[in-house]
N, C-alpha and C positions, 0 to 999 in steps of 0.2 A: 502493499499500499505506499510505499513512497510516493509522495506526489504525484498519485493517480488525482485524473482529472484534471490538473494544472498544467499549463499550457509551458512553454521553457521558460519565459519572462517571468513569469507568474515565479515560476519551481527557482529560477534565480534571486529573486527579489527575495523571499520565503527564506533561502538559504543564506542568502546575505544579510539578512532582518538576523537572523539567531549571530551571525558571525558579529554583527554591529552591539550585542550585549557587551561583550569586553570593553568594547572601544567607545562604547557611545557609536550615536548616529553618524556623526562628522568629521573629521579628522582635517586641521587644520597645517598645511605645508607650505614652508617658501619655497618658491622659486624666483628664476632670473628671467626678466624681461627680454623678451628673444629680439628686440630690438640692442640689446646691451650688449649679447652674448654675438650677434652678426657684427658688432662695429666694436667690438675689443680687440687693443691695439698689442695685447701683452702676448707671451708666449704661452701661456696656460692660465684657467683661470684660476682664481685668489681662492683660499678658502672662506667657507661664509663667513667667519670671523671677520676678515678682511673685507670684506664685501658690505657687512653691516658696519663696519665699525669706518671706515674709509671712503665709500664711496656713498654716503649721504645725500650728496650735491645731485649726483644722476641717478639716486634712487633704481638700484639694479632688481634690489628684492622687491616681492609684493608677496600678500601674504594669501592663500585661495584656499578654498574652504573646500572639501570633497568628502559629499556624504554618500549613500550606497545607492542611492537611489540613482545618484546623476553616473556614478558610475555603471551600475544598470543601463541608462538609459543612453550611452556614451555621451553623453551633453559636452566631454570634454577631449575629446577624439579627433578633433579640427585642428582646437585652437593649441592643446596641450601635447608637448614630447616629454616623456621621460626615457633617460639614456642608464642604459646597462652598461657597463664598462668594468674590465679590469683595474686594480691597480697595480702599473707598474712599479713601483718598488713601495713598502708596507706608509713611509712617509710624504709620498708625491705620487699621484694618482696617473700623474701627464707631465713628466718631467722633460720631456721633446717638444711638447707640443701637437705631435702627431694628433689626440685625441680632439683637440681642439682643433685644428684644419678640417678631422672629417666630421666634428661637429656643425661647423662654420657650412663645410660644403652643402649638407642636407638641409641646413634653414636656406640656403642660398639656392637650392633648386627649387622645381616645378613641385615638388612634391613638400616641401618644406616651407613655402612660400605664407600659408595660413596660420604656421605657428608661432602666439604670441608669449609664449609663458613655457620656459623647459626647467623641466626640475636633473638636475645630477646631484649624486648624494652629496661630494666634497665641497659644490658649492651651495650646497642650500637644506643642509642638515648640521649642527653647531658640531666641529672636529674637537678631536683632542692631540692637534699639532699646536708646538712641538707636545709631545706625551706630556699629560700631568697639568695643561693648562685651560682647561672644560672647565666653567665655571660650575656649582652643582646647580642651576636655573640651566645652562647650555645641556648637560649632562639628562635632567630629566625631559625637553623637549625632545633631544636627541633619542629617546628613550622611547616617548610619547610615538613620535613619527616613524622611528623603526618600526612599532609593533604594527604599524599600521601602512607601511609601505604598498602591501600586496595592491589598494587602491591605484595606486600609481600607474602601475601594471598592468591592472584591470580596466581602467578607463579612461587612460588618455595613448596618444601613438609612444611607440614604444621605438629608439632609436640602440641598437644592438651594437656595439663596438668591441669588436676581437679582436 
């Protein structure tokens, strides 16, 4: 009797509703304005704390609330990109800038033109770099977002950098 009589969308909504009991219906993530990424001139993207603390005039970070209903409906698919990538070094995900080049290439391609926001872990979640430097408040935010990161991969366009 597992989901008898429910269509696929209703089944997904029911499953996601059950999953949301742990973390609530909505989780707020920090994301980069795609415009900022497209025009960023550095070799690789700075860590979250540097973006938050040093780029306040340009406001590259925005807060976006993702709820399970929007994930299922695909509300953010056309406008939001989540990047899945490998950290090339334990303390630096993109030391040679190749991942940023690939990300910019996608954002400037026909497939990436509609993207308005980008989520990438190192720039959008408080990092512990250098080790031991993350504040208690940032550590709590990191844990909260990490617990709900599946929403990003289920409800946005995903770019996998290998």
